[in-house]
N, C-alpha and C positions, 0 to 999 in steps of 0.2 A: 505493497501500498503505502503509494507517495502521497509524502508530508504534500505536497501539493493540493492535493484530496480534500484537506481538512480547512482553510482559512476559507474560501467561498462559502462554503457551509456556514457555518460560525460566522461569520459576517455576514450574510445573505439574514439568516435568522435572526441576530442579534437589528437589522432594519427593520425589518417584518413586524416583530413583536416588540419592539419599541413601537414606533412607526403605524401599527393599525391595533394594537393593544393594547398603547399609550403604560407602559411597564416595564420596571427597571428591567436586568438581565445582569444575572454570574454564569460563569463558564466554570463547571467543575471539571474533571481530571481527566482527561479522555486516556480512555484504556483500546485495547484491541481485544480483539474476543474470536471463536470462529461461530462458527458457526453449532446446532439452529438460536435462530431468536427466539424468546419464547415472548409471547406475548403483550405488551399491559391492555387494559382493557378497551382504546384508543390505537390502533394502527395503519396510520398515514402508508402507501405505501408506493413507489414512483420507479420505473425500470429510467434504466439510462441510457444510451448507444452511441459510438460514434468512438473517437478514439479514447475515450475512458470510459468503458461496461459496467453494465453489473445494479443494484438498487439501493438507493435510500430512501431508510424506514424514521416516520415519526410516532415517537410513542408518548401515550399521554394516560393517568384516566381520565375516566372521563365527564369527574369535576373538574381537570380542571382543562379540557377541551370546553365544557361546559360554562367557564370563568373566563377562557376566551373567547370565545363566540361573545357574549353579553360585552364582555369592555369593545371591542371591537365594533359591534349591532348597538351599544347603546340601551340594548332591551336586558331584561333576565330574560336567562333563558335556565327553565325548571328542569326540564326533561332533554336529558341525553334523547333528539327525534335524529329525524332528514334532515333538516336546519343547517342543528351542530353537524354532522358525520358532511354534509357539507361543503358548507366552512373551515372544518383543522381541514379536506380532505384541500379546500382552493388555497388553504395556509401551506400546504406543503406545498403544492405545485407553486406558489407565489418565493419562496424561499426556493428551489429546486430552479427554479430558472436564471432567478438572478444569479445563483451560483454556478447557471451552466454559461452563464456571460464570462461568470472569471475565469470561468476556466477555457474556456476561446480564447480566452489574452494568455494566459498561461501557454497557448499551445497545444492541448486540447477539446475542438467541439463538440460537440454534443448533440443529441439531442431529446427531450424526458417524453416517457410517456406519459399519457391521460393519469392520474391518480386512483388507484384504490385500495378500501377502508377495512381490518378485519377488526369486527367488531365479538370482544369477547377474552374474556381472559385466559392466558395460556395454547394460547397455540403455537405451533410448535414452528415459525418460520425458517426454511432454508436457503443457505444465502449460498450452497453446495461449495462447492472450495476457497470462494469471497473469505479473505476475512473480512471482520467489520472494526471498523472504528467507531468510537462510540464515547458522545461528546455530550456530558450530562448538562443544561441548563437548567436554572434554575429563578422562575420568575415568584413572581405579591403571590398570581396568578396559580399559580402550580408549579412542577417540575413535567419538564420535556425533553429524553433521551433524544434526540439522532446519531443515528446509527449509518452510514456511510459506508457497503460492501462496492470501492469499483474497483478498478487493474483497468493497466495502458490496455490500447488495444491497436492494433496497426487496421481498422480497420480505419478511412477514411469516410465522410459520413458525402452520399452524394445526392 
């Protein structure tokens, strides 16, 4: 896993959370883990292809998801429903989109797939042979863990 793959996701997550949810963000200690990831209550998955390929995952509790969406919309979200699910999927999409721009500047042009959301704690999500950089982000609205499972590829985008 290249170090160039970490900072774009950290800086993009900071920007999106500070701008959209109007909250401060603190990064915890980055670790490396092997597959599989055991899902949190809500996990957004986004595929990445191009000069870097793999998966980026954003894991959080349902409470954190509701708090984030409440902060972003200005409306209290009392239940985890399709609105909250859609909003956290879009948040992951925006973070990954911003990070992909930074990856391109670093010489790794990529495209991202539409987000998928796994709801339910304890699901094993395999990143196959890809190790994951695990980036914990702490906010007053709850914790989000970003998992970056990317590898360099020789496949250029066409």
